[in-house]
ROKOLDREN-880078 format. One record per residue: residue number from 1; residue in one letter; x, y, z of N, C-alpha, C, O in turn. Coordinates in steps of 0.02 Angstrom, whole numbers, plus 50000, padded with zeros to 5 digits. Layout:
! ROKOLDREN-880078
(r NUM, 'a', (X, Y, Z), (X, Y, Z), (X, Y, Z), (X, Y, Z))
...
***
This chain:
! ROKOLDREN-880078
(r 1, 'i', (50041, 49940, 50001), (50001, 49999, 50000), (50045, 50063, 50001), (50029, 50111, 49966))
(r 2, 'y', (50097, 50064, 50039), (50140, 50122, 50044), (50173, 50136, 49974), (50181, 50193, 49953))
(r 3, 'h', (50191, 50082, 49943), (50222, 50089, 49875), (50171, 50119, 49827), (50189, 50160, 49785))
(r 4, 'l', (50109, 50099, 49832), (50056, 50125, 49790), (50045, 50199, 49803), (50039, 50239, 49756))
(r 5, 'i', (50043, 50219, 49865), (50034, 50290, 49884), (50091, 50332, 49861), (50081, 50387, 49835))
(r 6, 'e', (50153, 50308, 49870), (50212, 50346, 49849), (50211, 50354, 49772), (50226, 50408, 49746))
(r 7, 'g', (50194, 50302, 49738), (50190, 50306, 49664), (50137, 50356, 49641), (50148, 50393, 49593))
(r 8, 'y', (50080, 50356, 49674), (50025, 50404, 49658), (50047, 50476, 49670), (50034, 50520, 49630))
(r 9, 'e', (50081, 50486, 49729), (50106, 50556, 49747), (50157, 50580, 49696), (50156, 50638, 49675))
(r 10, 'k', (50202, 50535, 49677), (50252, 50552, 49629), (50219, 50572, 49560), (50236, 50622, 49528))
(r 11, 'w', (50172, 50529, 49540), (50133, 50542, 49477), (50099, 50608, 49480), (50100, 50645, 49431))
(r 12, 'm', (50067, 50626, 49539), (50029, 50689, 49546), (50080, 50750, 49538), (50066, 50799, 49504))
(r 13, 'e', (50137, 50743, 49571), (50187, 50795, 49567), (50210, 50806, 49494), (50215, 50863, 49471))
(r 14, 'e', (50222, 50752, 49459), (50245, 50758, 49389), (50189, 50788, 49345), (50202, 50829, 49301))
(r 15, 'k', (50127, 50768, 49359), (50070, 50796, 49322), (50062, 50871, 49335), (50051, 50909, 49288))
(r 16, 'k', (50069, 50892, 49398), (50064, 50964, 49416), (50118, 51004, 49381), (50106, 51059, 49356))
(r 17, 'e', (50178, 50977, 49381), (50236, 51011, 49347), (50225, 51016, 49271), (50238, 51067, 49240))
(r 18, 'e', (50199, 50960, 49243), (50183, 50959, 49169), (50129, 51013, 49152), (50134, 51047, 49101))
(r 19, 'i', (50079, 51019, 49192), (50026, 51068, 49182), (50053, 51138, 49188), (50036, 51182, 49148))
(r 20, 'l', (50095, 51150, 49239), (50127, 51215, 49251), (50171, 51233, 49190), (50169, 51290, 49167))
(r 21, 'k', (50210, 51187, 49165), (50255, 51199, 49109), (50213, 51219, 49047), (50233, 51265, 49011))
(r 22, 'k', (50158, 51187, 49035), (50112, 51204, 48981), (50086, 51274, 48984), (50081, 51311, 48935))
(r 23, 'e', (50067, 51292, 49048), (50042, 51360, 49061), (50097, 51410, 49048), (50084, 51462, 49018))
(r 24, 'l', (50157, 51396, 49070), (50214, 51442, 49062), (50234, 51449, 48988), (50259, 51501, 48967))
(r 25, 'd', (50222, 51396, 48949), (50238, 51398, 48879), (50195, 51448, 48842), (50217, 51474, 48790))
(r 26, 's', (50136, 51464, 48867), (50092, 51512, 48834), (50111, 51583, 48850), (50085, 51629, 48818))
(r 27, 'l', (50154, 51593, 48898), (50177, 51661, 48916), (50231, 51686, 48869), (50267, 51647, 48838))
(r 28, 't', (50235, 51753, 48865), (50291, 51784, 48825), (50354, 51779, 48867), (50358, 51805, 48923))
(r 29, 'k', (50402, 51746, 48839), (50467, 51734, 48875), (50514, 51795, 48861), (50505, 51830, 48811))
(r 30, 'p', (50562, 51806, 48905), (50610, 51860, 48892), (50660, 51843, 48838), (50690, 51789, 48837))
(r 31, 's', (50669, 51890, 48794), (50719, 51881, 48739), (50750, 51949, 48723), (50720, 52002, 48727))
(r 32, 'k', (50812, 51942, 48705), (50855, 52000, 48682), (50884, 51976, 48617), (50919, 51926, 48614))
(r 33, 'v', (50870, 52016, 48563), (50888, 51995, 48496), (50935, 52048, 48464), (50918, 52107, 48462))
(r 34, 'f', (50993, 52028, 48441), (51041, 52073, 48409), (51035, 52062, 48335), (51042, 52005, 48311))
(r 35, 'i', (51022, 52116, 48297), (51016, 52114, 48225), (51089, 52116, 48197), (51125, 52164, 48208))
(r 36, 'l', (51107, 52065, 48161), (51175, 52059, 48137), (51189, 52105, 48079), (51149, 52107, 48032))
(r 37, 'p', (51245, 52143, 48079), (51261, 52184, 48024), (51273, 52144, 47960), (51302, 52090, 47962))
(r 38, 'g', (51250, 52169, 47904), (51259, 52135, 47841), (51209, 52078, 47830), (51217, 52040, 47782))
(r 39, 'c', (51159, 52072, 47873), (51112, 52017, 47867), (51042, 52039, 47860), (50997, 52012, 47892))
(r 40, 'v', (51029, 52091, 47816), (50963, 52115, 47803), (50942, 52079, 47736), (50973, 52091, 47684))
(r 41, 'f', (50893, 52037, 47738), (50870, 51999, 47679), (50812, 52033, 47645), (50802, 52025, 47584))
(r 42, 'r', (50773, 52070, 47682), (50718, 52110, 47653), (50708, 52172, 47701), (50705, 52166, 47762))
(r 43, 'g', (50702, 52231, 47667), (50699, 52291, 47706), (50631, 52309, 47740), (50628, 52348, 47788))
(r 44, 's', (50578, 52278, 47712), (50512, 52290, 47744), (50460, 52242, 47715), (50472, 52205, 47668))
(r 45, 'n', (50402, 52245, 47747), (50340, 52212, 47724), (50346, 52136, 47711), (50333, 52119, 47653))
(r 46, 'p', (50362, 52090, 47754), (50391, 52103, 47820), (50466, 52110, 47814), (50498, 52089, 47766))
(r 47, 'l', (50494, 52140, 47865), (50567, 52146, 47871), (50596, 52078, 47884), (50570, 52042, 47926))
(r 48, 'i', (50649, 52060, 47850), (50681, 51995, 47865), (50755, 52006, 47877), (50792, 52027, 47833))
(r 49, 'v', (50776, 51990, 47938), (50847, 52000, 47958), (50877, 51938, 47991), (50843, 51895, 48019))
(r 50, 'g', (50941, 51936, 47986), (50979, 51886, 48024), (50995, 51911, 48094), (51015, 51969, 48102))
(r 51, 'c', (50988, 51871, 48144), (51002, 51895, 48212), (51027, 51839, 48256), (51023, 51779, 48241))
(r 52, 'e', (51052, 51863, 48313), (51074, 51816, 48364), (51029, 51823, 48426), (51018, 51878, 48450))
(r 53, 'v', (51005, 51769, 48450), (50955, 51768, 48504), (50985, 51755, 48572), (51030, 51714, 48578))
(r 54, 's', (50962, 51790, 48621), (50977, 51775, 48691), (50910, 51770, 48727), (50869, 51815, 48722))
(r 55, 'g', (50900, 51715, 48762), (50833, 51704, 48790), (50793, 51659, 48745), (50821, 51615, 48712))
(r 56, 'i', (50725, 51670, 48743), (50684, 51628, 48701), (50639, 51675, 48660), (50607, 51720, 48687))
(r 57, 'l', (50639, 51663, 48594), (50599, 51705, 48548), (50551, 51659, 48510), (50571, 51605, 48487))
(r 58, 'k', (50487, 51679, 48503), (50439, 51640, 48468), (50398, 51684, 48419), (50390, 51743, 48431))
(r 59, 'p', (50372, 51654, 48367), (50328, 51694, 48325), (50268, 51717, 48364), (50242, 51681, 48407))
(r 60, 'g', (50244, 51779, 48349), (50189, 51805, 48385), (50208, 51854, 48438), (50166, 51892, 48462))
(r 61, 'y', (50273, 51853, 48458), (50295, 51901, 48509), (50297, 51971, 48480), (50318, 51981, 48423))
(r 62, 'n', (50275, 52020, 48519), (50284, 52091, 48503), (50354, 52110, 48528), (50376, 52086, 48580))
(r 63, 'v', (50388, 52152, 48491), (50454, 52172, 48508), (50461, 52247, 48512), (50423, 52284, 48480))
(r 64, 'f', (50510, 52270, 48552), (50524, 52340, 48555), (50599, 52353, 48558), (50637, 52307, 48568))
(r 65, 'k', (50620, 52414, 48550), (50690, 52431, 48558), (50696, 52493, 48603), (50649, 52531, 48610))
(r 66, 'l', (50753, 52500, 48630), (50768, 52556, 48674), (50803, 52608, 48631), (50855, 52595, 48601))
(r 67, 'e', (50773, 52668, 48627), (50801, 52720, 48586), (50802, 52788, 48626), (50749, 52813, 48645))
(r 68, 'k', (50859, 52813, 48638), (50866, 52875, 48680), (50830, 52866, 48745), (50790, 52909, 48764))
(r 69, 'n', (50843, 52812, 48779), (50810, 52792, 48844), (50737, 52788, 48842), (50705, 52797, 48894))
(r 70, 'e', (50707, 52776, 48784), (50635, 52769, 48775), (50619, 52704, 48739), (50652, 52686, 48690))
(r 71, 'm', (50569, 52669, 48763), (50547, 52606, 48730), (50506, 52623, 48668), (50456, 52659, 48672))
(r 72, 'k', (50528, 52597, 48614), (50490, 52609, 48547), (50465, 52541, 48522), (50505, 52496, 48509))
(r 73, 'a', (50399, 52535, 48515), (50370, 52474, 48485), (50397, 52465, 48415), (50402, 52512, 48376))
(r 74, 'v', (50416, 52403, 48399), (50445, 52392, 48334), (50395, 52353, 48290), (50382, 52373, 48233))
(r 75, 'g', (50367, 52300, 48315), (50322, 52258, 48277), (50312, 52191, 48306), (50323, 52181, 48366))
(r 76, 'e', (50292, 52143, 48264), (50278, 52075, 48288), (50318, 52023, 48248), (50322, 52026, 48186))
(r 77, 'i', (50347, 51977, 48286), (50387, 51922, 48252), (50335, 51876, 48216), (50290, 51847, 48246))
(r 78, 'k', (50346, 51873, 48151), (50300, 51831, 48111), (50326, 51760, 48102), (50289, 51712, 48108))
(r 79, 'q', (50390, 51755, 48089), (50415, 51686, 48076), (50489, 51685, 48096), (50523, 51736, 48097))
(r 80, 'i', (50513, 51625, 48111), (50585, 51615, 48128), (50611, 51556, 48088), (50578, 51504, 48085))
(r 81, 'q', (50668, 51562, 48057), (50697, 51509, 48019), (50770, 51497, 48043), (50807, 51544, 48058))
(r 82, 'k', (50787, 51434, 48045), (50855, 51415, 48061), (50878, 51365, 48010), (50845, 51313, 48002))
(r 83, 'e', (50931, 51378, 47977), (50959, 51337, 47925), (50906, 51321, 47872), (50901, 51265, 47846))
(r 84, 'g', (50867, 51370, 47856), (50817, 51363, 47802), (50750, 51328, 47820), (50707, 51317, 47778))
(r 85, 'r', (50744, 51311, 47883), (50684, 51280, 47908), (50647, 51322, 47958), (50678, 51353, 48001))
(r 86, 'd', (50581, 51323, 47955), (50539, 51359, 48004), (50548, 51322, 48071), (50547, 51261, 48075))
(r 87, 'i', (50556, 51364, 48123), (50559, 51337, 48193), (50506, 51373, 48237), (50485, 51429, 48224))
(r 88, 'd', (50486, 51339, 48290), (50435, 51367, 48337), (50464, 51414, 48389), (50429, 51455, 48419))
(r 89, 'e', (50531, 51405, 48398), (50563, 51453, 48447), (50637, 51453, 48436), (50667, 51403, 48415))
(r 90, 'a', (50667, 51509, 48451), (50738, 51515, 48448), (50765, 51523, 48519), (50734, 51557, 48559))
(r 91, 'k', (50821, 51492, 48535), (50848, 51492, 48603), (50915, 51529, 48604), (50945, 51543, 48552))
(r 92, 's', (50937, 51543, 48665), (51001, 51578, 48673), (51056, 51546, 48632), (51065, 51485, 48633))
(r 93, 'g', (51093, 51590, 48596), (51149, 51566, 48555), (51129, 51552, 48482), (51172, 51547, 48438))
(r 94, 'd', (51063, 51545, 48470), (51043, 51530, 48401), (51052, 51592, 48354), (51038, 51649, 48373))
(r 95, 'r', (51076, 51578, 48295), (51081, 51628, 48242), (51026, 51608, 48193), (51028, 51555, 48163))
(r 96, 'v', (50977, 51653, 48186), (50919, 51637, 48146), (50899, 51695, 48100), (50925, 51750, 48107))
(r 97, 'a', (50855, 51681, 48055), (50822, 51732, 48013), (50755, 51744, 48043), (50719, 51696, 48059))
(r 98, 'v', (50737, 51808, 48052), (50673, 51824, 48083), (50636, 51873, 48037), (50665, 51922, 48014))
(r 99, 's', (50571, 51858, 48025), (50530, 51907, 47990), (50489, 51944, 48043), (50459, 51914, 48088))
(r 100, 'i', (50487, 52012, 48035), (50453, 52056, 48082), (50403, 52098, 48046), (50421, 52135, 48000))
(r 101, 'l', (50339, 52094, 48065), (50286, 52136, 48036), (50290, 52204, 48065), (50290, 52212, 48126))
(r 102, 'g', (50292, 52256, 48021), (50289, 52325, 48046), (50346, 52369, 48028), (50335, 52421, 47996))
(r 103, 'p', (50408, 52351, 48047), (50462, 52399, 48039), (50493, 52397, 47969), (50482, 52351, 47929))
(r 104, 't', (50533, 52451, 47956), (50570, 52456, 47895), (50644, 52471, 47916), (50656, 52508, 47963))
(r 105, 'i', (50692, 52441, 47881), (50762, 52453, 47895), (50774, 52524, 47876), (50751, 52546, 47823))
(r 106, 'g', (50813, 52561, 47918), (50830, 52630, 47906), (50780, 52677, 47939), (50794, 52737, 47945))
(r 107, 'r', (50722, 52652, 47960), (50675, 52692, 47996), (50668, 52671, 48068), (50696, 52701, 48113))
(r 108, 'q', (50628, 52619, 48077), (50618, 52593, 48146), (50677, 52550, 48171), (50692, 52548, 48231))
(r 109, 'l', (50708, 52515, 48124), (50765, 52472, 48145), (50826, 52482, 48098), (50821, 52504, 48040))
(r 110, 'n', (50883, 52466, 48127), (50945, 52470, 48090), (50988, 52409, 48104), (50978, 52375, 48155))
(r 111, 'e', (51035, 52394, 48061), (51081, 52338, 48074), (51120, 52355, 48138), (51140, 52412, 48148))
(r 112, 'g', (51129, 52307, 48181), (51165, 52318, 48245), (51117, 52337, 48301), (51141, 52343, 48357))
(r 113, 'd', (51054, 52347, 48289), (51006, 52362, 48344), (50993, 52299, 48385), (51004, 52242, 48363))
(r 114, 't', (50970, 52311, 48445), (50950, 52258, 48491), (50877, 52270, 48505), (50856, 52325, 48522))
(r 115, 'i', (50837, 52217, 48499), (50765, 52219, 48514), (50749, 52170, 48569), (50786, 52123, 48582))
(r 116, 'y', (50693, 52183, 48602), (50673, 52142, 48662), (50602, 52119, 48652), (50563, 52152, 48619))
(r 117, 's', (50586, 52062, 48682), (50515, 52041, 48681), (50477, 52085, 48731), (50501, 52099, 48785))
(r 118, 'd', (50418, 52107, 48711), (50375, 52149, 48752), (50330, 52106, 48795), (50278, 52080, 48773))
(r 119, 'i', (50352, 52099, 48858), (50316, 52054, 48903), (50261, 52091, 48940), (50274, 52140, 48975))
(r 120, 'p', (50197, 52067, 48930), (50143, 52097, 48967), (50152, 52089, 49042), (50185, 52042, 49064))
(r 121, 's', (50125, 52134, 49082), (50137, 52132, 49153), (50112, 52068, 49186), (50144, 52042, 49232))
(r 122, 'k', (50052, 52042, 49161), (50027, 51980, 49191), (50076, 51921, 49178), (50084, 51876, 49219))
(r 123, 'd', (50108, 51922, 49120), (50157, 51869, 49103), (50219, 51879, 49146), (50249, 51831, 49169))
(r 124, 'y', (50239, 51941, 49157), (50299, 51955, 49198), (50287, 51930, 49269), (50332, 51900, 49299))
(r 125, 'k', (50228, 51940, 49297), (50213, 51917, 49368), (50216, 51843, 49369), (50243, 51815, 49417))
(r 126, 'e', (50190, 51808, 49320), (50190, 51735, 49320), (50261, 51709, 49313), (50281, 51662, 49347))
(r 127, 'l', (50301, 51741, 49267), (50370, 51718, 49258), (50409, 51727, 49323), (50448, 51683, 49342))
(r 128, 'k', (50399, 51784, 49357), (50434, 51797, 49421), (50415, 51745, 49474), (50457, 51720, 49511))
(r 129, 'r', (50349, 51730, 49475), (50325, 51680, 49523), (50354, 51611, 49513), (50366, 51574, 49561))
(r 130, 'h', (50366, 51594, 49449), (50391, 51527, 49433), (50463, 51533, 49400), (50479, 51500, 49351))
(r 131, 's', (50503, 51577, 49429), (50568, 51590, 49399), (50617, 51529, 49400), (50669, 51529, 49367))
(r 132, 'n', (50598, 51479, 49441), (50640, 51421, 49441), (50638, 51382, 49375), (50679, 51338, 49364))
(r 133, 'f', (50588, 51399, 49330), (50586, 51368, 49266), (50625, 51409, 49211), (50626, 51391, 49153))
(r 134, 'l', (50656, 51464, 49233), (50696, 51509, 49190), (50769, 51494, 49200), (50790, 51474, 49254))
(r 135, 't', (50809, 51504, 49145), (50882, 51501, 49153), (50904, 51565, 49183), (50867, 51613, 49187))
(r 136, 'e', (50969, 51566, 49207), (50995, 51626, 49236), (50995, 51684, 49187), (50982, 51741, 49206))
(r 137, 'n', (51011, 51668, 49124), (51014, 51717, 49070), (50942, 51747, 49058), (50934, 51808, 49051))
(r 138, 'e', (50892, 51704, 49058), (50822, 51726, 49048), (50801, 51772, 49105), (50767, 51822, 49095))
(r 139, 'k', (50822, 51753, 49167), (50805, 51796, 49226), (50836, 51864, 49219), (50805, 51915, 49235))
(r 140, 'k', (50898, 51866, 49195), (50934, 51929, 49186), (50897, 51975, 49133), (50886, 52035, 49143))
(r 141, 'i', (50879, 51944, 49077), (50844, 51979, 49024), (50776, 52004, 49049), (50755, 52060, 49033))
(r 142, 'l', (50740, 51962, 49087), (50674, 51980, 49115), (50683, 52041, 49160), (50641, 52086, 49159))
(r 143, 'e', (50733, 52045, 49198), (50746, 52100, 49242), (50765, 52163, 49203), (50744, 52218, 49221))
(r 144, 'e', (50804, 52154, 49150), (50819, 52211, 49106), (50757, 52243, 49076), (50751, 52305, 49074))
(r 145, 'i', (50711, 52200, 49051), (50649, 52222, 49020), (50606, 52257, 49071), (50576, 52310, 49058))
(r 146, 'f', (50602, 52226, 49134), (50564, 52256, 49187), (50588, 52326, 49205), (50548, 52372, 49215))
(r 147, 'q', (50655, 52334, 49208), (50684, 52400, 49224), (50667, 52451, 49171), (50652, 52508, 49186))
(r 148, 'm', (50669, 52431, 49107), (50652, 52478, 49052), (50579, 52499, 49058), (50562, 52558, 49050))
(r 149, 'k', (50535, 52450, 49072), (50463, 52468, 49077), (50450, 52512, 49139), (50408, 52557, 49138))
(r 150, 'k', (50487, 52498, 49191), (50480, 52538, 49252), (50496, 52610, 49239), (50460, 52655, 49261))
(r 151, 'k', (50552, 52622, 49204), (50573, 52691, 49186), (50519, 52723, 49143), (50501, 52781, 49155))
(r 152, 'k', (50494, 52686, 49093), (50442, 52712, 49050), (50379, 52731, 49090), (50351, 52785, 49080))
(r 153, 'd', (50357, 52688, 49134), (50297, 52702, 49173), (50308, 52762, 49219), (50263, 52802, 49228))
(r 154, 'k', (50367, 52767, 49246), (50384, 52823, 49292), (50382, 52887, 49252), (50358, 52939, 49275))
(r 155, 'a', (50409, 52885, 49189), (50411, 52947, 49148), (50340, 52971, 49131), (50329, 53030, 49121))
(r 156, 'y', (50293, 52924, 49127), (50224, 52943, 49109), (50180, 52947, 49169), (50119, 52954, 49163))
(r 157, 'g', (50210, 52943, 49229), (50172, 52951, 49293), (50126, 52891, 49308), (50077, 52898, 49345))
(r 158, 'i', (50140, 52833, 49280), (50096, 52776, 49292), (50110, 52741, 49357), (50064, 52713, 49388))
(r 159, 'm', (50172, 52741, 49379), (50190, 52707, 49441), (50178, 52748, 49504), (50192, 52725, 49559))
***
C-alpha cells in the first residue's frame, strides 16, 4: 500500500509540473535579439533580418527597442527560420532569420540594433512567480525588460 501511495504522489507531482510547464509555455518569455550587420534579407513588408538570440523568441511576440532611453514598439515576430527551416522558437545562442511585421530598415530598425520581447505585466508576474523554470540568462533579460518598463511608466506617471 505504501508503495502504491508513493507512486501516486510522485505521479501527481509530475502531472502538476507538466501542467505548469504548459501554462508557462503560453507566456511571453524574455528575449534579447541582436540584429547582425550585413544580414538584412528584406527591408520591409515584412522585414527579414539575420540575428542572434539571447533568451527565448517565438513567432507572435511583440518586440520593442530602446532608443534614447525610451521604449519604441517595433512590430511582431511573424516567422523564425534556422538553416532554412521554420522553427517554433529560437533559444540563446541561436543565429536565425526573423521576419518582423511592421518595421522598415533605416526607419524603425537598423543593422546592429537590439530588440526585446515586450512582456505583458501579467506574464511578467507569472514568470517571476515561477522563475525556477527560467535560466539565469532569461532571469537577467527579464529584469532588464522590467527596468526599462519601470522607467517608461515612471516617465508617464503611471507608477
